[in-house]
N, C-alpha and C positions, 0 to 999 in steps of 0.2 A: 908738806906742800899744803897751798887751802885752796880747794874748788868753790865756787860760790857762785849765784846766781841771785836778780832781782826780781819782783813783780812786774809782770807785764802790764801794759795799759789794759786791764780788763774790759773796756770798751771796746774793743779791737782784737784781744787775742786772750783768751781764756785760758791756754794749755799751759802749764807750768813744765818745767824741765826739770826737775830733779823730784820725785816722792819719798817718803818716807824709807819705802824699801830698797830704792836704791841709794839714798843717801847713807846706808847702814853699810852697803857693797862697798860706795867709796870709802868711806871709816875703814872697813876690814883691809881695804886694799892699802892703806897707810896715808889715803888723805886729812886734811882735818875740810870739814862742809861747814859753807859759813851762808846764811840765809836771812833775808829780812822777817821780822815778827809777823807780819800780815800774811807771809807766802805762802801758797796754798789754803787760805782761807774760805775761800768761795768754793773750792771744791769741797768742804766739807773736813779739811786736813786739820788739824789745830798744833798750835805752836808745841805743846806738848808732845804731841805725835814726833816732829822732828828731833826735841829735846829728849827723849826715851832712847832713841838709837844711836845720842851723842851727835847732833848736829849744835856747831853754835848760833846762835841769836843774836844779831848785832843791829842795833835798832836806826844806824847810820847807813845809808845804802849806798853811800859816797863812798863810806869807810871798805865797804864789801868790795867796791869796785878795785879803791886802792890796794886792797890786802891780796887779793885772788890773783893766784899763779897761773888759775885757770877760771874762766868767765863762761857759764851754759847760758845760753838763754834761746826760744823760739826764732827771734831774727837780729836786725841790726836794732839796737837800743837809739834815744834820741840824739841828736847833737851834742847837747851839754854833758849825758853822763859819757860818750866817747870820746869827750876831751879830756876825761879822766885818765882814760887808758895809757900805760906809760910801758916803754921798751921793754922785751921779753917776755911780756904778758901773752897768754893764747887764748883765743876766742872764739868758742864753736858755737854755731847755729846753722840756721838756714836764713841765708847771707842774702839771696834774691841777686847772685850775683849779677846778673845783665843787666838788672835795673840798677844794682848801687855800684859799679863797674869802677867809675871815678872815683866815688867815696873810699872804696875800699884801698884801691890802689895809693892814695894819697896816705890814706891811716896806717898802711903797711910800710910806707919811705920812715914811719915812727919804730920799725923793728918788731911791730908787734905780729904774732902770727894769727892769723887767722885761718879756718878751716868752715867749707861752708858744704854740709851733708847732702845739700840736692846734688853734687858734684860725683858721689860715688859711685866706682865704678861697677858694672854689673857683673862680680864676678862670685864664685860660691864663697869665699870667704869675707867678704861684706856683706852676706845677707840678712846678719844679726844686727847690722848699723842701720842698713833700709830705711831711713825713714819717708821718702818716697809712697814705697810698698806699705809701709804699715800705716800711715796715714791716710793712702786713696786706699786701700782694704775697706777702712770705715768710712770713707764720703761716697763709694760708691753705694753702700750699705745705707746710707743716711738719706742719700738722696733720692732713694725707690722709697723709704718711709717717706718721705717728707711729701713727695708726687702723691703717691697713694693716698693720703691724709687730706689732701684737697681734691682729688679726682671723684667726680660725683655718681660714680655707679660702683657695683659690688667689684671686685678683680677675678674670685674665683668664678669656674662656672658653677651655676645654683640650680637643680633640679627641684621644682616644685610641683604641687596640685595645680598651682595657678598659672604655669608655664617655667621656660627656662630661662637663666640669664646667662648668658655666653660670656665664656672668658676673657678677660682685659686684654689686648695684643699690644706687646710692649718691644719697642726697638732700641737696641743700645748701640749707640756709636760710638767706636774704640773699645778694643775687647784686652785693653790692657789688663794693671791690679784692681782699679777703680771699676772696669767696664765689666770682669769678671764676676766681681763680688757682687755688682747691680744684678747680673743674668741670674747665678744663683740667688738671689733675694727674690726677685721678682717671681722666679720659676717655685719655689720654696710656698709661696702666698698666690699661688694657683693662676698666675699670667702665663698666654703663649707668647713664648720672646724668640725675637729674631736680635740678631747683633752683624755688622759689619765693622771691618777692618781691614786695613791697606796691609797687614803682617799674614801672608799665608798660613803661617806658621800656629794663628791663631784661632784657625777654624776646629783643629783637634779640640781644643782647648773648650771653646763655645758649644759643641757638641754632647762631650763630656759633660757638661754641665744641663744638658738637656736643650740648648738654645737651636734655633736654624740659623746656619751662617749664610749669609748674603755675601755673596763674593762677584767681582766683575771679572768676568771670563776673558782671557788670554795676555793678561799681565802678569810680572813677574813678581817674586815678594818684594814688597817696599820696605825693606827693615835693614837699619844699620847694625854694623858689627857689635855695637854696645846692646840690641836689643831694643833698641828705641824705632819709633816710626821716621821713614825720611818723608822728605817732600813731593808730592805726586805730582805728575805731567799734567799739560793740559788735556792730554789725549784721556788720561785716565780720569782724571775732573769730570770730564764729560760724561763719561760713561757711568760714572759711580753716578751722578747727578742723575742720568733717565733711569737708573734703578731705583735710587731712592724716589724721584717724583712719584713712582708707580707703586711702590712701599708704603708710603706713608698716607696715601687715600684710605688703607684700612687699619692705620694705627691709631691706638688710643693718649698712648704714654711714650714719651721719646727720652731717654736719660744719655745725653751728650759726655763724652768723657776723653774726645781725642785731643791730645797737647803734642805739640814737639818741643822738648827741650831748648829753652833759651829764644823761642821765638813768637811771635804771635799765633795763636791758636787758628786752626786751620776753617772757614767759614764751609762748612758744609749743608746745612740746610737753608737754602734760598726762599728769599720772599714768596715767589711764586708757588713752591714749594707747602709751603704755610697755608697758602693763600687755599689749596685743594686738600688740607686735613680737614677732619670732621670737627664740626663746633665740638666743645666741651673736651676737645684733646690737650693732651699737657706737654710741654716741652721743658725739661731742669737740664740748665745748661752748665755743669762743672767747671768750663773752661770759660765763663763768663769775665773772670779777672783780667784772662791773658787775651780777651776781646772777641770770645765766646764763638761757638761753634756754628749757632743759630744767629738768624738775619733776627735785630730788635731786642737782641738779650742786652739786659741791663743788671749790672752790680747791685744787688739787693732791691731789687724792683721784681715785681710782676706786670708785665706788659700783655695787654689783650690785645690780639689781631686774628681779625675774623673768627671772634669766639673761640680762637686757640690761646691758651696760658702759657706764657714764657717766662720763666723762673729762673732768677742766678743768686747767689750769694756770694761775698766777699769770703767768707771763711765759714762753712756749713760745718767742720770741727767743734766749732764755740756749741753746737748743738749736742755735741758727745766729749766735753773737753775732760772727763775723767777716765773714760777708755782710752783717749788719743794721748792722754797725759802718760798715761802709764806705759805703753808702748813708746814713746816718743823719747822717757825717761830713760829706758832700756837699751833704744837704740846707740843714744850719748854713752852709758855706760860703755857698753861695749867697745865705742869708738875712741873712748879714752882711755880703754884697757889696753887694747892697739897701741894707743901710742904713749901708753907710760914704761918707762923703763924703772921697775921698782928696784933693782938692787943699787944702781945709782940716785934713787929718789929723783930722776928729772923725767921734762918730756924729750922725747929722744925722737927727731925732727928725720927720719930714716927716708931718704927721696927715691931709694931702692924701691922700697915696699908701695906699690901701686896706690891700695887707699889711701899714702898720706898723699903721694906725687900729685893726685888726680883732685884733693879736696883741698889743698893747700892753696892760698890766693897770694900770686906773685909776677 
């Protein structure tokens, strides 16, 4: 069987789906791997790096699409490429199912198997395939680094003969994978860290990293069985708003990471809250692509309101493409390994396997 991947549009997506290390693993599993000749060049991988592990380099990317039994990408390719797909092929990526639902259902009628890994169930067996966790972990880290780089004060407390510089105060909104990594990173760099989340279970995790958990008293745990945040009630939102309004008056940096899968990001930092923040403060909104957790948040722009900078990027992982590609490629390999029937050399779509049934588009 042939596994293929073609280069993404590097102006939008710098990550790749197959590294030389992972290409070798696919080949050892019994696959032939086909890639374009420029694949991974922008990350420092050379054509020879792939050829040395047995990868077949093809000049024409359309041939790779036509040849591949399994096509592995970051997201959905453009319509011209998708039109080349044929029956019985398998396409795996992060396909933004809620945004591309109509297109995917139409393509599925051609009997193409689409798997979207953002739909993976949060079960122990799926952890090695969990692209949301591996990528969010890096995003949380990088959001802190980006924010600290433009903050115009020192982060840790510094005691000098000339006086003491107080430590920066950081608030992390949402204590999922990205939020927890943001807490850990900010704490390591000497900040005083606060965090808030609708899931009561996250309190212990926040405190284990040295953060102070801000909770709305008297409310039940707002968490789904799958471990994601639920939508909150109006009463909860009102109480949370009161808590945040007071907290934000003393905060220097806010990292927003709160998302509900498949839905618009909840608006948590309101306009009136920003009005009360200190001039020179920064909000970094990792949820900006899905509408943003903060008022005024815009993708790929820095908006300044009342002296407060509000930042958001379409794809922060384009600033960590090597690390994020390494993890993504490993996640993909583990998913394919679970899907592949080596004995019969075929893809085994076993819908009794929760990993497969939850991720296939049908």
